[in-house]
N, C-alpha and C positions, 0 to 999 in steps of 0.2 A: 261926384259920382253916388248916386242913392239907387239903395237895391230895396225891392218890396219883397218880404217874406209871407206867404200865404200858408196857414195850415190845410194839411192835405185834406180832402173832402172823403168824410166817410161814407162807404158805401156797402151795405148789406152783401153778404156773398148769394150769387144766383142760386136758384131753389134748384135742387138735384133733379135730373132730369126724369129719373124712374123713383124717386122718393128715395125713404133711408132703410125701409124694409128689406126682409130676405128677399121678398119677390122683386124689388129692385136690385140688389146685388144680383140675382139670377139672371134678370132680365140684361144687365151690365156685361155680365158673362157671355152669355148667349151673342150679344150684339159683336163681341170680341172675336167669336168662334165662327160666326156667319162672314165676318169682315177678311178672316185668315182662312175660310175656306176649308172648315173642319166640322164636315155634316155629321160624323158620329157624335162629335162633343156635343153639337147643336141637339141631337136628339136626347143625350142624355140629361142635359140643362131642362129641356120640354119634358122629361118624365118627372122631375122636382119640381119644375112650377106648375104642373098638374097635382102633385102630392100637395103642394103648398095653396091649392085652389085657384090659381089662375088660369082663367079661360082664354086662350089667343083670340086677339083680336078686339076683346073689351076693355076698354081702360080699366084702370084700376082706381079706387076711390082716392081722393087725395093727390091723385098725380095728373099735371095738366097736359 
């Protein structure tokens, strides 16, 4: 009986959906509050996004 051993193929981790910035973190947080139907928390996160210069509906630089 013969066994072949293959080295695991290295793959780069996928790019984060929203990047790694503070705005990205807030967008991830907001997405979770929307999913959990917490509109008050969504509004609070929206206020923080505005303070960080995020404009709703406009893609952020460096984020696909």
